C-alpha positions in Angstrom: -62.4 -46.8 8.0 -60.8 -44.0 6.1 -57.4 -43.5 7.8 -54.0 -42.3 6.9 -51.4 -44.2 9.0 -47.9 -43.3 10.0 -45.1 -44.7 12.2 -42.9 -42.1 13.8 -39.8 -43.5 15.5 -36.3 -42.8 16.5 -34.3 -41.2 19.4 -36.0 -37.8 18.8 -39.5 -39.1 18.0 -40.9 -38.0 21.4 -39.5 -34.5 21.2 -40.6 -34.1 17.6 -44.2 -35.1 18.3 -44.3 -33.1 21.5 -43.3 -30.0 19.6 -45.7 -30.3 16.6 -48.8 -31.4 18.5 -50.7 -29.6 21.2 -51.7 -32.4 23.6 -49.5 -34.4 25.9 -48.0 -37.6 24.5 -49.4 -41.0 25.4 -47.9 -43.0 28.2 -45.6 -46.0 27.8 -46.8 -49.5 28.2 -45.8 -50.9 31.6 -45.8 -54.3 33.4 -47.8 -55.0 36.6 -45.5 -56.9 38.9 -48.4 -58.4 40.7 -50.1 -60.0 37.7 -47.3 -60.0 35.1 -49.6 -58.4 32.6 -48.4 -55.6 30.3 -50.6 -52.6 29.9 -51.3 -51.2 26.5 -49.5 -48.1 25.3 -51.6 -44.9 25.8 -53.7 -43.3 23.1 -54.3 -39.5 22.8 -56.1 -37.3 20.4 -53.8 -34.4 19.5 -53.9 -31.5 17.0 -51.1 -30.0 14.9 -51.5 -26.2 14.7 -50.1 -23.5 12.5 -48.1 -20.5 13.9 -51.4 -18.7 14.5 -52.9 -21.5 16.5 -55.3 -22.7 13.9 -55.9 -26.4 13.4 -53.8 -28.0 10.7 -54.8 -31.6 11.3 -55.9 -34.1 13.9 -53.9 -37.2 14.9 -54.8 -40.2 17.1 -51.4 -41.1 18.6 -50.7 -44.5 20.1 -47.4 -45.2 21.9 -46.0 -48.5 20.9 -42.6 -48.1 22.7 -40.5 -45.4 24.2 -39.3 -44.3 20.7 -42.1 -45.6 18.5 -45.5 -44.1 17.8 -48.5 -45.0 15.6 -50.3 -42.0 14.1 -53.7 -42.0 12.5 -55.4 -39.1 10.6 -58.1 -38.7 8.0 -57.5 -40.3 4.6 -58.6 -37.2 2.8 -55.8 -35.2 4.6 -53.2 -37.8 3.6 -51.0 -35.8 1.3 -51.2 -32.7 3.6 -50.2 -34.7 6.6 -47.3 -36.4 4.8 -46.0 -32.9 4.0 -46.7 -31.6 7.5 -44.8 -34.4 9.2 -41.7 -34.3 6.9 -41.6 -30.5 6.7 -41.7 -30.2 10.6 -38.5 -32.1 11.1 -35.6 -30.0 12.3 -32.1 -30.3 10.8 -30.3 -33.1 12.5 -33.4 -34.5 14.2 -33.2 -38.3 14.5 -36.8 -39.1 13.5 -38.0 -41.7 10.9 -41.4 -41.1 9.4 -43.0 -44.1 7.6 -46.2 -43.8 5.6 -47.8 -47.2 6.1 -51.3 -46.2 4.9 -51.4 -48.9 2.3 -49.8 -51.6 4.5 -52.7 -51.8 7.0 -56.5 -51.9 6.8 -58.8 -51.4 9.8 -61.9 -53.2 11.0 -64.0 -51.7 13.8 -65.7 -54.1 16.2 -68.1 -52.0 18.3 -71.2 -52.4 20.4 -72.3 -53.8 23.8 -71.3 -57.4 22.8 -68.0 -56.6 21.1 -65.9 -57.9 24.1 -67.9 -61.1 24.1 -67.3 -61.5 20.4 -63.6 -60.8 20.4 -63.0 -63.0 23.5 -63.7 -66.0 21.3 -60.9 -65.1 18.9 -58.0 -64.0 21.1 -56.1 -65.1 24.2 -55.6 -61.5 25.2 -57.6 -60.5 28.3 -60.1 -57.9 27.2 -61.6 -56.8 30.6 -61.5 -53.1 31.6 -58.6 -53.9 34.1 -56.5 -55.7 31.5 -57.3 -53.6 28.4 -58.2 -50.1 29.4 -60.0 -47.5 27.3 -57.5 -45.4 25.3 -54.8 -48.0 25.2 -53.4 -50.1 22.3 -51.7 -53.4 22.2 -50.2 -55.6 19.5 -52.1 -58.9 19.8 -53.4 -61.8 17.7 -57.0 -62.2 16.8 -58.0 -65.4 15.0 -54.3 -66.1 14.8 -53.7 -62.9 12.8 -51.4 -60.2 14.3 -53.2 -56.9 14.8 -52.8 -53.5 16.5 -55.8 -53.4 18.7 -56.8 -50.0 19.8 -59.5 -49.6 22.4 -61.0 -46.4 21.0 -63.5 -45.7 18.3 -65.5 -42.9 16.7 -68.8 -44.7 17.4 -68.8 -43.9 21.2 -69.5 -47.5 22.2 -67.5 -50.3 23.7 -65.2 -51.5 21.0 -61.8 -51.9 19.4 -60.2 -50.8 16.2 -58.3 -53.7 14.7 -55.4 -52.5 12.5 -54.5 -55.5 10.4 -52.0 -56.1 7.6 -53.7 -55.5 4.3 -53.1 -59.0 3.0 -54.9 -60.5 6.0 -58.0 -58.3 6.4 -60.3 -60.6 4.4 -59.4 -63.6 6.6 -59.8 -61.5 9.8 -63.2 -60.2 8.6 -64.4 -63.8 7.9 -63.3 -65.0 11.3 -65.0 -62.1 13.1 -68.2 -62.5 11.1 -68.4 -66.3 11.8 -67.8 -65.7 15.5 -70.4 -62.9 15.6 -73.3 -64.5 13.8 -74.9 -65.9 16.9 -74.6 -62.5 18.5 -76.4 -60.7 15.8 -73.4 -59.1 14.1 -74.1 -56.6 11.3 -72.0 -54.4 9.0 -71.9 -50.7 9.3 -70.1 -48.1 7.3 -68.7 -44.6 7.4 -72.1 -42.8 7.0 -73.5 -44.7 10.0 -70.3 -44.0 12.0 -70.6 -40.3 11.2 -74.2 -40.2 12.6 -73.1 -42.0 15.7 -70.2 -39.6 16.3 -72.6 -36.7 16.1 -74.8 -38.3 18.8 -71.7 -38.4 21.0 -70.8 -34.8 20.1 -67.4 -35.9 18.7 -66.0 -33.1 16.5 -64.8 -34.1 13.1 -61.7 -32.9 11.2 -62.8 -31.1 8.0 -66.3 -30.5 9.3 -66.4 -28.9 12.8 -62.6 -28.6 12.9 -61.0 -26.7 10.1 -57.8 -24.6 9.5 -59.8 -21.4 9.9 -60.3 -21.9 13.7 -58.3 -22.5 16.9 -58.9 -25.2 19.5 -60.5 -22.4 21.7 -63.0 -21.5 19.0 -63.7 -25.2 18.4 -64.3 -25.8 22.1 -61.6 -28.5 22.3 -59.3 -26.8 24.8 -59.2 -30.1 26.8 -56.8 -31.4 24.1 -54.4 -28.5 24.5 -51.6 -28.6 27.2 -50.3 -25.0 27.8 -47.7 -26.4 30.3 -45.5 -27.3 27.3 -44.1 -25.6 24.2 -45.6 -26.4 20.9 -46.1 -24.8 17.5 -49.1 -22.4 17.7 -49.1 -22.0 21.5 -49.0 -18.2 21.3 -51.9 -18.2 18.9 -54.0 -20.4 21.2 -53.2 -18.1 24.2 -54.1 -15.1 22.2 -57.4 -16.7 21.1 
């Protein structure tokens, strides 16, 4: 898929992202003492707003550690989002922003048999209890390290597999081979766009633009007014 990809890390990374985006930040991974299993870090959809409360961009934020976050946004907004992130830093703020768009590719495995398919290729438990919706983990699939995010724009069971660019062809081949008996098929961005419309998922640059606020877009559920963030006054006024 067409993503811009960033890592935001450092002692002030949490405060930085909390200030520039309107939603709460995702939760930390934690270990279950009963099973010894580690949960994935949380994933949230969050929007950066301008001072008037209008939508500047949309990020999917995955928490990898206490001080490390993985941000995704639309590829067509890449340069704007690079500028937004760097220009939002305050003087003295200990935040490192890495643009890793060209370091990773993404394969989406989605559909009612996606868990059955991926279970053949990874030792990671993929049940609902072990790998909850809206969580991400760094795992191996077909022996290849990936960032597996249990979220997708399709609105079906599935995972986004964020894989180092040099290994995407090998991962694709392994997934295809494992999925042939299950009726695997390719799908692209146009199909995904149709599927997200069926699920009423708003899209940045289409339903969501810099001319409207989250209130006007009907996405107030992604705005937390119990914290301070850029554009809060504009949202309240709207």
